[in-house]
KERO-544291 format. One record per residue: z, y, x of N, C-alpha, C in turn. Coordinates in steps of 0.05 Angstrom, whole numbers, plus 32768, in hexadecimal, padded with zeros to 4 digits. Layout:
N
n.pz: Z | n.py: Y | n.px: X | ca.pz: Z | ca.py: Y | ca.px: X | c.pz: Z | c.py: Y | c.px: X
...
//
This chain:
91
n.pz: 87FC | n.py: 7E68 | n.px: 7C4D | ca.pz: 87E7 | ca.py: 7E60 | ca.px: 7C5D | c.pz: 87F7 | c.py: 7E45 | c.px: 7C52
n.pz: 87E9 | n.py: 7E2C | n.px: 7C54 | ca.pz: 87F5 | ca.py: 7E13 | ca.px: 7C53 | c.pz: 87FF | c.py: 7E06 | c.px: 7C6E
n.pz: 880E | n.py: 7DF1 | n.px: 7C67 | ca.pz: 8818 | ca.py: 7DE4 | ca.px: 7C82 | c.pz: 8802 | c.py: 7DD4 | c.px: 7C8E
n.pz: 8809 | n.py: 7DE3 | n.px: 7CA6 | ca.pz: 87F7 | ca.py: 7DD2 | ca.px: 7CBE | c.pz: 8806 | c.py: 7DBC | c.px: 7CD4
n.pz: 87FA | n.py: 7DA7 | n.px: 7CE0 | ca.pz: 880F | ca.py: 7D92 | ca.px: 7CEF | c.pz: 87F2 | c.py: 7D8D | c.px: 7D01
n.pz: 8801 | n.py: 7D82 | n.px: 7D1B | ca.pz: 87EE | ca.py: 7D76 | ca.px: 7D29 | c.pz: 87FE | c.py: 7D57 | c.px: 7D39
n.pz: 87EC | n.py: 7D41 | n.px: 7D46 | ca.pz: 87FA | ca.py: 7D38 | ca.px: 7D50 | c.pz: 87E2 | c.py: 7D27 | c.px: 7D65
n.pz: 87E9 | n.py: 7D15 | n.px: 7D77 | ca.pz: 87D2 | ca.py: 7D10 | ca.px: 7D93 | c.pz: 87DC | c.py: 7CEB | c.px: 7D81
n.pz: 87C8 | n.py: 7CE3 | n.px: 7D92 | ca.pz: 87C7 | ca.py: 7CC3 | ca.px: 7D8F | c.pz: 87AF | c.py: 7CB9 | c.px: 7D9F
n.pz: 87B5 | n.py: 7CA3 | n.px: 7DAD | ca.pz: 87A0 | ca.py: 7C99 | ca.px: 7DC0 | c.pz: 879C | c.py: 7C7A | c.px: 7DB8
n.pz: 877F | n.py: 7C7A | n.px: 7DB1 | ca.pz: 876D | ca.py: 7C60 | ca.px: 7DAC | c.pz: 877E | c.py: 7C47 | c.px: 7DBE
n.pz: 877E | n.py: 7C34 | n.px: 7DAB | ca.pz: 878D | ca.py: 7C1F | ca.px: 7DBF | c.pz: 8777 | c.py: 7C15 | c.px: 7DD0
n.pz: 877F | n.py: 7C08 | n.px: 7DE2 | ca.pz: 8771 | ca.py: 7BFB | ca.px: 7DF9 | c.pz: 875B | c.py: 7BEC | c.px: 7DEB
n.pz: 8742 | n.py: 7BEA | n.px: 7DF7 | ca.pz: 8731 | ca.py: 7BD4 | ca.px: 7DE9 | c.pz: 8729 | c.py: 7BDC | c.px: 7DD4
n.pz: 8730 | n.py: 7BF1 | n.px: 7DBF | ca.pz: 8724 | ca.py: 7BFC | ca.px: 7DA6 | c.pz: 8712 | c.py: 7C14 | c.px: 7DAB
n.pz: 86FF | n.py: 7C15 | n.px: 7DA0 | ca.pz: 86EE | ca.py: 7C29 | ca.px: 7D9C | c.pz: 86ED | c.py: 7C30 | c.px: 7D7F
n.pz: 86E7 | n.py: 7C4E | n.px: 7D7C | ca.pz: 86EB | ca.py: 7C57 | ca.px: 7D5E | c.pz: 86C7 | c.py: 7C56 | c.px: 7D50
n.pz: 86C6 | n.py: 7C39 | n.px: 7D4E | ca.pz: 86AD | ca.py: 7C32 | ca.px: 7D46 | c.pz: 86AA | c.py: 7C37 | c.px: 7D2C
n.pz: 8692 | n.py: 7C26 | n.px: 7D1B | ca.pz: 868E | ca.py: 7C22 | ca.px: 7CFD | c.pz: 86A5 | c.py: 7C20 | c.px: 7CF3
n.pz: 86AE | n.py: 7C05 | n.px: 7CF8 | ca.pz: 86C7 | ca.py: 7BFA | ca.px: 7CE6 | c.pz: 86E1 | c.py: 7C0D | c.px: 7CE6
n.pz: 86E6 | n.py: 7C10 | n.px: 7D06 | ca.pz: 8705 | ca.py: 7C20 | ca.px: 7D00 | c.pz: 86F9 | c.py: 7C39 | c.px: 7CF5
n.pz: 86E7 | n.py: 7C46 | n.px: 7CFF | ca.pz: 86EA | ca.py: 7C64 | ca.px: 7CF3 | c.pz: 86E2 | c.py: 7C61 | c.px: 7CD5
n.pz: 86DA | n.py: 7C52 | n.px: 7CC6 | ca.pz: 86DC | ca.py: 7C58 | ca.px: 7CAB | c.pz: 86F3 | c.py: 7C4A | c.px: 7C9F
n.pz: 8704 | n.py: 7C3E | n.px: 7CAE | ca.pz: 8720 | ca.py: 7C39 | ca.px: 7CA9 | c.pz: 8732 | c.py: 7C51 | c.px: 7CAA
n.pz: 8730 | n.py: 7C60 | n.px: 7CBA | ca.pz: 8738 | ca.py: 7C81 | ca.px: 7CC9 | c.pz: 8733 | c.py: 7C8D | c.px: 7CB0
n.pz: 871D | n.py: 7C93 | n.px: 7CAF | ca.pz: 870F | ca.py: 7CA6 | ca.px: 7C9A | c.pz: 871B | c.py: 7C9D | c.px: 7C7F
n.pz: 871B | n.py: 7C86 | n.px: 7C6E | ca.pz: 8725 | ca.py: 7C7D | ca.px: 7C59 | c.pz: 8742 | c.py: 7C85 | c.px: 7C54
n.pz: 8755 | n.py: 7C85 | n.px: 7C6B | ca.pz: 876A | ca.py: 7C89 | ca.px: 7C64 | c.pz: 8770 | c.py: 7CA7 | c.px: 7C6F
n.pz: 8763 | n.py: 7CB9 | n.px: 7C7B | ca.pz: 875D | ca.py: 7CDA | ca.px: 7C7B | c.pz: 875F | c.py: 7CE3 | c.px: 7C5D
n.pz: 8743 | n.py: 7CD3 | n.px: 7C4B | ca.pz: 8741 | ca.py: 7CE7 | ca.px: 7C35 | c.pz: 8750 | c.py: 7CD7 | c.px: 7C18
n.pz: 8761 | n.py: 7CC5 | n.px: 7C24 | ca.pz: 877B | ca.py: 7CC2 | ca.px: 7C0E | c.pz: 878E | c.py: 7CE0 | c.px: 7C0B
n.pz: 878B | n.py: 7CED | n.px: 7C22 | ca.pz: 879E | ca.py: 7D07 | ca.px: 7C20 | c.pz: 878D | c.py: 7D25 | c.px: 7C13
n.pz: 879F | n.py: 7D2D | n.px: 7C0B | ca.pz: 8795 | ca.py: 7D52 | ca.px: 7C06 | c.pz: 8788 | c.py: 7D61 | c.px: 7C1C
n.pz: 879D | n.py: 7D59 | n.px: 7C2D | ca.pz: 879E | ca.py: 7D76 | ca.px: 7C4E | c.pz: 877F | c.py: 7D6F | c.px: 7C55
n.pz: 8779 | n.py: 7D86 | n.px: 7C65 | ca.pz: 8762 | ca.py: 7D8A | ca.px: 7C75 | c.pz: 8769 | c.py: 7D76 | c.px: 7C8B
n.pz: 8759 | n.py: 7D63 | n.px: 7C96 | ca.pz: 8762 | ca.py: 7D5C | ca.px: 7CB0 | c.pz: 8748 | c.py: 7D56 | c.px: 7CBB
n.pz: 8749 | n.py: 7D59 | n.px: 7CD7 | ca.pz: 8739 | ca.py: 7D5F | ca.px: 7CF3 | c.pz: 8740 | c.py: 7D51 | c.px: 7D09
n.pz: 872E | n.py: 7D3C | n.px: 7D16 | ca.pz: 873A | ca.py: 7D2C | ca.px: 7D27 | c.pz: 872A | c.py: 7D38 | c.px: 7D42
n.pz: 8733 | n.py: 7D36 | n.px: 7D5A | ca.pz: 872E | ca.py: 7D43 | ca.px: 7D73 | c.pz: 872C | c.py: 7D31 | c.px: 7D83
n.pz: 8712 | n.py: 7D2A | n.px: 7D9C | ca.pz: 8714 | ca.py: 7D1E | ca.px: 7DAF | c.pz: 86F7 | c.py: 7D26 | c.px: 7DC2
n.pz: 8706 | n.py: 7D23 | n.px: 7DDB | ca.pz: 86F0 | ca.py: 7D31 | ca.px: 7DF7 | c.pz: 86E4 | c.py: 7D46 | c.px: 7DE9
n.pz: 86EC | n.py: 7D5C | n.px: 7DE4 | ca.pz: 86F2 | ca.py: 7D78 | ca.px: 7DE4 | c.pz: 86DE | c.py: 7D82 | c.px: 7DC3
n.pz: 86D8 | n.py: 7D68 | n.px: 7DB6 | ca.pz: 86CA | ca.py: 7D70 | ca.px: 7D9D | c.pz: 86DC | c.py: 7D71 | c.px: 7D86
n.pz: 86D6 | n.py: 7D70 | n.px: 7D6C | ca.pz: 86ED | ca.py: 7D6F | ca.px: 7D4F | c.pz: 86D8 | c.py: 7D67 | c.px: 7D35
n.pz: 86E3 | n.py: 7D54 | n.px: 7D2A | ca.pz: 86CE | ca.py: 7D45 | ca.px: 7D12 | c.pz: 86E6 | c.py: 7D4C | c.px: 7CFB
n.pz: 86D9 | n.py: 7D50 | n.px: 7CEA | ca.pz: 86E5 | ca.py: 7D49 | ca.px: 7CCD | c.pz: 86F0 | c.py: 7D2E | c.px: 7CCD
n.pz: 870B | n.py: 7D28 | n.px: 7CC9 | ca.pz: 8715 | ca.py: 7D0D | ca.px: 7CC7 | c.pz: 870C | c.py: 7D03 | c.px: 7CAB
n.pz: 86FE | n.py: 7D0D | n.px: 7C9C | ca.pz: 86FC | ca.py: 7D01 | ca.px: 7C85 | c.pz: 86D7 | c.py: 7CF7 | c.px: 7C7D
n.pz: 86D2 | n.py: 7CFE | n.px: 7C96 | ca.pz: 86B2 | ca.py: 7CFD | ca.px: 7C96 | c.pz: 86A7 | c.py: 7CE5 | c.px: 7CB0
n.pz: 86A5 | n.py: 7CCA | n.px: 7CA9 | ca.pz: 869A | ca.py: 7CBB | ca.px: 7CB7 | c.pz: 8682 | c.py: 7CBC | c.px: 7CD0
n.pz: 8677 | n.py: 7CC9 | n.px: 7CC4 | ca.pz: 8664 | ca.py: 7CD2 | ca.px: 7CDB | c.pz: 8666 | c.py: 7CE8 | c.px: 7CEF
n.pz: 8682 | n.py: 7CF7 | n.px: 7CE9 | ca.pz: 868B | ca.py: 7D10 | ca.px: 7CFA | c.pz: 869B | c.py: 7CFC | c.px: 7D0C
n.pz: 86A7 | n.py: 7CE9 | n.px: 7D00 | ca.pz: 86C0 | ca.py: 7CE2 | ca.px: 7D0A | c.pz: 86AD | c.py: 7CCB | c.px: 7D27
n.pz: 8692 | n.py: 7CC0 | n.px: 7D1B | ca.pz: 868B | ca.py: 7CAF | ca.px: 7D2F | c.pz: 867A | c.py: 7CC2 | c.px: 7D43
n.pz: 8670 | n.py: 7CD2 | n.px: 7D43 | ca.pz: 8665 | ca.py: 7CE4 | ca.px: 7D56 | c.pz: 867C | c.py: 7CED | c.px: 7D6B
n.pz: 8691 | n.py: 7CE9 | n.px: 7D65 | ca.pz: 86A9 | ca.py: 7CF3 | ca.px: 7D82 | c.pz: 869C | c.py: 7CDE | c.px: 7D90
n.pz: 86A5 | n.py: 7CCB | n.px: 7D8C | ca.pz: 8694 | ca.py: 7CB0 | ca.px: 7DA5 | c.pz: 86B1 | c.py: 7CAA | c.px: 7DB1
n.pz: 86C7 | n.py: 7CA8 | n.px: 7D9F | ca.pz: 86E3 | ca.py: 7CA6 | ca.px: 7DA9 | c.pz: 86E4 | c.py: 7C8B | c.px: 7DB9
n.pz: 86EE | n.py: 7C85 | n.px: 7DC8 | ca.pz: 86EC | ca.py: 7C6B | ca.px: 7DD4 | c.pz: 8705 | c.py: 7C60 | c.px: 7DDF
n.pz: 870B | n.py: 7C4C | n.px: 7DDF | ca.pz: 8720 | ca.py: 7C43 | ca.px: 7DEF | c.pz: 8730 | c.py: 7C57 | c.px: 7DFE
n.pz: 8749 | n.py: 7C53 | n.px: 7E03 | ca.pz: 8762 | ca.py: 7C63 | ca.px: 7E0D | c.pz: 875C | c.py: 7C7E | c.px: 7E06
n.pz: 8747 | n.py: 7C98 | n.px: 7DF4 | ca.pz: 8741 | ca.py: 7CA6 | ca.px: 7DF0 | c.pz: 875B | c.py: 7CAF | c.px: 7DE5
n.pz: 8760 | n.py: 7CCF | n.px: 7DE4 | ca.pz: 8780 | ca.py: 7CDE | ca.px: 7DD6 | c.pz: 8768 | c.py: 7CE9 | c.px: 7DC6
n.pz: 8777 | n.py: 7CEC | n.px: 7DA8 | ca.pz: 876E | ca.py: 7CF6 | ca.px: 7D96 | c.pz: 8777 | c.py: 7D07 | c.px: 7D8B
n.pz: 8779 | n.py: 7D20 | n.px: 7D83 | ca.pz: 878D | ca.py: 7D37 | ca.px: 7D76 | c.pz: 877E | c.py: 7D3B | c.px: 7D58
n.pz: 879B | n.py: 7D35 | n.px: 7D4E | ca.pz: 8799 | ca.py: 7D31 | ca.px: 7D2C | c.pz: 87A4 | c.py: 7D4B | c.px: 7D26
n.pz: 8798 | n.py: 7D58 | n.px: 7D14 | ca.pz: 8799 | ca.py: 7D74 | ca.px: 7D07 | c.pz: 879B | c.py: 7D71 | c.px: 7CE9
n.pz: 87AE | n.py: 7D7A | n.px: 7CDC | ca.pz: 87B5 | ca.py: 7D79 | ca.px: 7CB7 | c.pz: 87BD | c.py: 7D96 | c.px: 7CB1
n.pz: 87AC | n.py: 7DA1 | n.px: 7C99 | ca.pz: 87B8 | ca.py: 7DB7 | ca.px: 7C8B | c.pz: 87BB | c.py: 7DB0 | c.px: 7C75
n.pz: 87D6 | n.py: 7DBC | n.px: 7C65 | ca.pz: 87DF | ca.py: 7DAE | ca.px: 7C46 | c.pz: 87EA | c.py: 7DA6 | c.px: 7C4A
n.pz: 87F9 | n.py: 7DA3 | n.px: 7C26 | ca.pz: 880F | ca.py: 7D93 | ca.px: 7C25 | c.pz: 8818 | c.py: 7D7F | c.px: 7C28
n.pz: 8800 | n.py: 7D6A | n.px: 7C2A | ca.pz: 8808 | ca.py: 7D51 | ca.px: 7C39 | c.pz: 8803 | c.py: 7D4C | c.px: 7C55
n.pz: 8801 | n.py: 7D5F | n.px: 7C65 | ca.pz: 87F6 | ca.py: 7D63 | ca.px: 7C7A | c.pz: 8807 | c.py: 7D4E | c.px: 7C90
n.pz: 8820 | n.py: 7D4B | n.px: 7C8E | ca.pz: 8831 | ca.py: 7D39 | ca.px: 7CA4 | c.pz: 8830 | c.py: 7D1F | c.px: 7C96
n.pz: 882A | n.py: 7D1A | n.px: 7C7D | ca.pz: 8827 | ca.py: 7CFE | ca.px: 7C74 | c.pz: 880B | c.py: 7CF3 | c.px: 7C7A
n.pz: 87F2 | n.py: 7D08 | n.px: 7C78 | ca.pz: 87D7 | ca.py: 7CFC | ca.px: 7C88 | c.pz: 87DA | c.py: 7CFD | c.px: 7C9D
n.pz: 87E8 | n.py: 7D0B | n.px: 7CB0 | ca.pz: 87EA | ca.py: 7D03 | ca.px: 7CD1 | c.pz: 87F6 | c.py: 7CE7 | c.px: 7CD7
n.pz: 8807 | n.py: 7CE3 | n.px: 7CC9 | ca.pz: 881D | ca.py: 7CC8 | ca.px: 7CD4 | c.pz: 880D | c.py: 7CB2 | c.px: 7CCA
n.pz: 87FB | n.py: 7CB8 | n.px: 7CAC | ca.pz: 87EC | ca.py: 7C9D | ca.px: 7CA6 | c.pz: 87D3 | c.py: 7C95 | c.px: 7CC1
n.pz: 87C5 | n.py: 7CAC | n.px: 7CC2 | ca.pz: 87B2 | ca.py: 7CAD | ca.px: 7CD4 | c.pz: 87BF | c.py: 7CA4 | c.px: 7CF5
n.pz: 87D6 | n.py: 7CAE | n.px: 7D03 | ca.pz: 87DE | ca.py: 7CA2 | ca.px: 7D12 | c.pz: 87E4 | c.py: 7C88 | c.px: 7D16
n.pz: 87EF | n.py: 7C79 | n.px: 7CFC | ca.pz: 87F5 | ca.py: 7C5E | ca.px: 7CF4 | c.pz: 87D8 | c.py: 7C51 | c.px: 7CF5
n.pz: 87C0 | n.py: 7C61 | n.px: 7CE9 | ca.pz: 87A9 | ca.py: 7C4D | ca.px: 7CF0 | c.pz: 879F | c.py: 7C4B | c.px: 7D02
n.pz: 879D | n.py: 7C5E | n.px: 7D14 | ca.pz: 879A | ca.py: 7C57 | ca.px: 7D30 | c.pz: 87A8 | c.py: 7C4B | c.px: 7D40
n.pz: 87C1 | n.py: 7C4D | n.px: 7D43 | ca.pz: 87CB | ca.py: 7C33 | ca.px: 7D4C | c.pz: 87CF | c.py: 7C18 | c.px: 7D45
n.pz: 87CA | n.py: 7C1A | n.px: 7D2A | ca.pz: 87C5 | ca.py: 7BF9 | ca.px: 7D1F | c.pz: 87A1 | c.py: 7BF0 | c.px: 7D28
n.pz: 879A | n.py: 7BF3 | n.px: 7D3E | ca.pz: 877C | ca.py: 7BEB | ca.px: 7D41 | c.pz: 8784 | c.py: 7BDD | c.px: 7D50
n.pz: 8771 | n.py: 7BC3 | n.px: 7D4E | ca.pz: 876F | ca.py: 7BB3 | ca.px: 7D63 | c.pz: 874A | c.py: 7BAD | c.px: 7D6E
n.pz: 874D | n.py: 7B99 | n.px: 7D80 | ca.pz: 8731 | ca.py: 7B9F | ca.px: 7D89 | c.pz: 871D | c.py: 7B8E | c.px: 7D7E
n.pz: 8727 | n.py: 7B78 | n.px: 7D6C | ca.pz: 8713 | ca.py: 7B71 | ca.px: 7D52 | c.pz: 870C | c.py: 7B7B | c.px: 7D37
n.pz: 871D | n.py: 7B96 | n.px: 7D38 | ca.pz: 8715 | ca.py: 7BAE | ca.px: 7D29 | c.pz: 86FC | c.py: 7BB3 | c.px: 7D21
//
């Protein structure tokens, strides 16, 4: 069974996971071989699918649960958490 990891992060105040930040998030996820999922508001999406991430409708302050399975799961989660933490209102 491949290694599995999970972490939670909150979208910064004033930042929604709309097209531009979601695209950056997906590009970050795609750099890793791990299978990565993101969950918000009771729904879960493939973190490597822009449409799935957008469908979550995550808004400012929403807590996101990031899950990854695979050899580079920890690295993927660290990069994705950093991606979320670095989002700004003007993104």
